[in-house]
Structures are given as C-alpha cells and as structure tokens.
N, C-alpha and C positions, 0 to 999 in steps of 0.2 A: 274929337269924339267925347261925348259927355260920359260921366261915370255911370249914369242910368243905362245908356246904350251899351256900354262895355259889359255891365252886369247881365243885360239881356242876351248878349252874344255868348257870354260864358255859360249861362243857364241853358240856352238853346244847344250849344255844343255838347254840354254834359248830357242833356236829354237824348240827343241823337246817338251819342256813344253808348248810353245804357240800352237804347233800343237795338242798336247794332249787335251788341254783346248778347243780349237776350235772344235775338234771332239766331245768332251763331250757336249758342248753347242749346237751343231747341233742336237745331239740325243735328247736332252731334250727340244728343242725349242717348241715342240708340247705337252709337258707335261701339263696336266690340261685342254687341249682343247678337245672339243667333237669330237669323231671320227665317221666316217660313212663308210659303205661298198660301194665301187664303182664297177660297172660292165660295160663292154663295149667290142666293137670289134675293134681290131687293124686295122687301115686304112693305116698306113705308119710307117716304122721304119727308123730313121736317126741316124745311129751309130756314124757318124762323129760329128753331132751336139748334140748327147746324148739326143735325144728327140723322142717321139712317138706321132703319131696322133691317137686319139681314138674316135670312135663314142660311146659316153657314154650314158647309160640309166639315167633316172631321179633319182636323189638321194634326197629323201624327206628331206627338211631342209638344204640342201647344194647347189644343182644346178639342173636346168632343164636339160632335155636330149639335147645333142648337140655334134657336132664333134669339137674337140679342140686339140691343141698341148700341151703336158705335158713333164716335165722332170720326171725321176724316181730316187728314193732315192739310189738304188743300180744299178750301171751301168752294172754289169755282166748279168743282165736279158736281156739286149739288144741283146746279142748273141743268146738267145733262142727264142726271139719273131719273128713272121713272120706275114705278112699281112693275115688277116682273123682269127687270133687267138682270142678266147674269153678270156677275162681276168677278174680277180677281183683284187682289191687293197684296201688299207686303205687310206682315205683322212681325212683332219682335218678342222674343222671350221676356216674360214678366210684364208685358204691356197687353192687357186684355181689352182695352177700351178704344184704341185708335187704329184705323185702317190707313195705311200709307200707300201712296201711288196707286190709287183706285183706278181701274180700267174697266170699261164696259166691254163684255165679250160679245162680238157680233153674233147674231142668231145663225145657227147652222142652216145652210141651204139644203132644201129637200133634194134628194137624188133625182136625177132626170128620169122621166118615165120612158120605158122602152118604146120604140116606134112601133105603131100598129101596122100590120100588113094590110 
C-alpha cells in the first residue's frame, strides 16, 4: 500500500468517526431535558427550507399557543405532511425551534348516522 493510499484511508476513517460522533451527540443533546407533547395544525410545509409552519396549541410549561416556524428532527416526515394536517410531536425544555418524532394524527371519523325507520 502506498503512502498516499494510507493517508486517504486514515482521512476517511477520521471523517467517518467525526460524523458518527456528531450524530451521537445530536441524539443525546436532549438527554436529561424535560419533554412535552406538542399538538398543532400544519399551516405550511416548505420542503426546500426543511421547515414547517404550525399553529400550535398551548403546551403547559413550555409555550403558549401560537403559529410558528419549526424544523423537524427527521426530514422524511416532510414528504408526508400537508397543509391542514393535525400533528403531535415531542418538544424539549429550552428548545423552541425543533419538533421531534412528528406524527400525523388521523382525522376523526364522523359518528355513524342512526338508522332511519
């Protein structure tokens, strides 16, 4: 193996290690922080900016109700969201910009009409 190949392998290994550690730190950055359940209605989905605008309900101990722009922890949810969707998410104490584990709430089914005689 040439010295050039050896240097490339070391550089690639170092880059992969940094990437792995960064991902690990990102996942544990909310460890130990109090979590809250967020509920709201999607007002806008901006896939290019990787953000959503949500009219959020009041979350006691975290934030009053308001419409606000958020990022999401998993970008793949952006493909499934549309304006008008009701969502739930996890939010963390001190972090007012990111919605974690976003889930679309299925629309409530209308109650069955009573049978006519």
